[in-house]
DOKEVO-788221 format. One record per residue (C-alpha): x, y, z. Coordinates in steps of 0.5 Angstrom, whole numbers, plus 500, padded with zeros to 3 digits. Example, Ala and Ser with C-alpha at 12.3 -4.5 7.8 and 13.67 -1.06 7.14 Angstrom:
2
525491516
527498514
// end
This chain:
351
665219360
672217361
672210363
678205366
677198365
681194369
682186366
685180369
692179366
691171366
688172359
689177353
682181352
679178348
682171349
685167343
681161345
678159352
676165357
670168360
671174364
676177359
671176353
666180357
671185358
672186351
665186349
663191354
670196352
668195345
661197346
662203350
667206345
662205340
657209344
663215344
666214351
673215352
675208354
682206357
683198358
689196363
690189360
696185358
700187351
697182347
690184348
686187342
682193343
679200339
680203346
686206349
691200351
695200357
699194357
701192364
706186361
707184354
703177354
698174358
700170364
697164362
701164355
708166359
711160361
716164365
711166370
712163376
708167381
702172378
702176384
708181383
704182376
698184379
701189384
704192378
697193375
694196381
699201382
699203375
691204375
692208382
697212379
693214373
686214377
684221377
684221369
678218369
670219371
670212373
674206374
671199373
675193376
674186373
679183377
677177382
684178385
680182391
687186394
685192390
680193395
685196400
687202397
680203394
679205401
683212400
681213393
676218391
675217384
668213383
669206382
666199382
668192382
664186378
665179381
665174375
667168379
664163384
662167391
661160395
668160397
668162405
675165404
672171400
667172406
671176411
675180406
668182403
665183410
671188411
670192405
663192405
662199403
666197396
661198390
660191387
656188381
654181380
653177374
647174376
642174382
644167384
651169385
650173391
646167394
652165398
653172401
646173403
648173411
653179409
647184409
652190409
655189402
654195397
651191391
649196386
646192380
646185377
648185370
648179366
653178361
652179354
655179347
655183340
649181336
654180330
659176333
655169331
650168326
643164326
644157324
637154322
639147320
643144325
647137324
646131328
651132334
651135341
656140343
660141349
665147351
668148357
674146361
675139363
674140370
669137376
665143376
664143368
662135368
664133361
664126363
656127364
656130357
659124354
654119358
648124356
650123349
652116349
645114352
642119347
645115341
648122338
655124337
658129342
663134340
668136345
672143345
675144352
681146355
685142360
688146366
694142370
690142376
685138373
689133369
688127375
680128374
681128366
685122366
680118371
673121368
674123361
680120358
677113358
671115353
675119348
676112344
668111344
665112337
660117339
666122342
670127339
675131342
677137338
681141343
680149344
677153339
677160338
670165336
671164329
671156330
665157335
660160330
660153326
661148332
655151336
651153330
651146327
650142333
643140335
644142342
649145347
650140353
651144360
651139365
655143371
656141378
657147381
654154383
655157376
656165376
653165369
655161364
657165357
657159353
650158354
648165350
654164345
650158343
643162343
646167339
647161334
640159335
642153338
638151344
641149351
640143355
643145362
643143369
639147374
645150378
647157380
645162375
642157369
635158371
636166370
639164363
635158360
627159359
624152358
621151351
624158349
632157349
633150351
631146358
633146365
634139368
635136374
639130373
642125367
635122366
632128365
637131360
636125356
629126355
630133353
635131348
629127345
625133345
630139343
627139336
621143339
625149340
624154335
632156333
629163330
626164337
632162341
636167337
631172338
631171345
638172345
638179342
633181347
636179353
643178352
646184347
652188349
649194348
644192353
650190358
653197356
647201358
646197364
653199367
653206364
647207369
651204375
657208373
652214373
650212380
657212383
659220381
660222389
662215392
664216400
671213402
670206404
670205412
673199416
667195418
// end
């Protein structure tokens, strides 16, 4: 198949450090190429891929301090994709920027949009209802829940995110620390992770990025803890560093406080054989199987108890569960089945 993958421009594909959606786009793209498909990636010019790259700008938006308004760059990307649309058998959009749905009303090339972000924000609902015929993919079943009242949405599949099996290796003998990877934000709750670790008497190593919008929260809730003897902040890390960082941890703490659409770091930890202690929010129960790859908990007390029980998890079984459920080949096969069902899509009609 001739497949176009349209990535967000916010980060390179894959990101150098933090970034979920662009990382998944990279894993999918590379696996489709490996399987012999002709793939074109529309992304920033600092992306790395074995597919044909159409660079929409020299650098990703987050790494370019000269960018004030991202919208012109996103419009340029969409116009470039539409200009070349008839060269493809299918176009796969990964841009949470949903204005691309408007011109798709007039596009007769098969296309699908994966929604990678949270869908509980009411701002999205009128637009999605207006374009209810647009083929959509969710990354978890729970992600769809806030849209349950929009019964006309054209869901084609739920495709869980995945990783290449050889990206991380099994670490059978962990060190004596807990790990946290994410953003310093009210949703990811690094402050909860700190409290759980301190109450458990174990060191916590934090690898996280800080966005400007979250700086007040960080200064109030996290920064006062960074001098604690059990807390170590290591900054942002890349995939190579993540292998050792996660693999040598006794457990990953994932104490989220929002309807998590998926949580890629959970399966990154599983790939290393590292179990996950995660709060039961959003898609977490779709990823975490109690006693197999970690524990789902409902509060900090339960999380502390789970830390004390983490040695009961077989790290080899944790890795095996990852290989069976979250490999990039499975993800690509799921999307290929979806693409094949899009061969003769109707033009979108107004709701």
